C-alpha positions as CSV (number, residue, x, y, z in Angstrom):
1,M,-0.1,-4.9,-12.0
2,G,2.5,-7.6,-12.0
3,G,6.0,-7.5,-10.8
4,A,7.9,-5.0,-8.6
5,K,7.8,-1.3,-9.7
6,I,11.0,-0.4,-7.9
7,V,13.8,-2.7,-8.8
8,P,17.6,-2.7,-8.1
9,Q,18.5,-2.0,-11.7
10,C,16.8,-1.0,-14.9
11,N,17.1,-3.8,-17.5
12,C,14.3,-3.1,-19.9
13,L,14.8,0.4,-21.2
14,P,17.9,2.5,-22.2
15,L,18.7,5.1,-19.5
16,T,18.7,8.7,-20.7
17,A,19.7,10.3,-17.4
18,R,21.3,8.8,-14.3
19,A,20.4,10.1,-10.8
20,A,17.5,12.2,-12.3
21,V,14.9,11.0,-9.8
22,H,14.9,12.1,-6.2
23,L,11.4,11.1,-5.1
24,I,9.2,8.2,-6.0
25,I,5.5,8.1,-5.0
26,T,3.7,4.8,-5.5
27,D,0.3,3.5,-4.4
28,L,2.0,1.9,-1.4
29,A,4.7,4.3,-0.2
30,V,6.9,7.4,-0.7
31,F,10.6,6.8,-1.3
32,S,13.5,9.2,-1.7
33,F,17.0,8.9,-3.0
34,E,19.6,10.4,-0.8
35,K,23.4,9.9,-1.1
36,G,22.9,6.9,-3.4
37,Q,20.5,5.1,-1.1
38,L,16.8,4.5,-1.4
39,Y,14.8,5.5,1.7
40,L,11.2,4.6,2.6
41,K,9.8,7.9,3.9
42,E,6.0,7.2,4.3
43,L,3.4,4.5,3.9
44,M,0.2,5.2,2.1
45,P,-3.0,4.8,4.0
46,G,-3.9,1.1,4.2
47,A,-0.4,-0.1,3.2
48,S,1.7,-2.1,5.6
49,L,5.5,-2.2,5.9
50,E,5.4,-6.0,5.2
51,E,3.4,-5.4,1.9
52,V,6.0,-2.8,0.8
53,R,8.9,-5.2,1.6
54,T,7.2,-8.0,-0.4
55,K,6.4,-5.9,-3.4
56,T,9.7,-3.9,-3.6
57,S,12.7,-5.9,-4.9
58,A,15.1,-3.0,-4.4
59,Y,16.9,-2.6,-1.1
60,F,15.6,0.3,0.9
61,I,16.3,1.8,4.3
62,E,13.3,2.5,6.6
63,A,13.2,6.2,7.5
64,L,9.6,6.3,8.9
């Protein structure tokens, strides 16, 4: 629990590989990385778009 899980930039750990992740599945939504952009692909059952916006500090494009 706590802060946002998807953030604009990693500040707490050293990066070992850039652009290694193409799909992120959280308890609220499914996101994908395409052409350097983060896309919201699907909401999990019971999650709302407003909740995802509130809890995600990284910019994303809605592709629902």
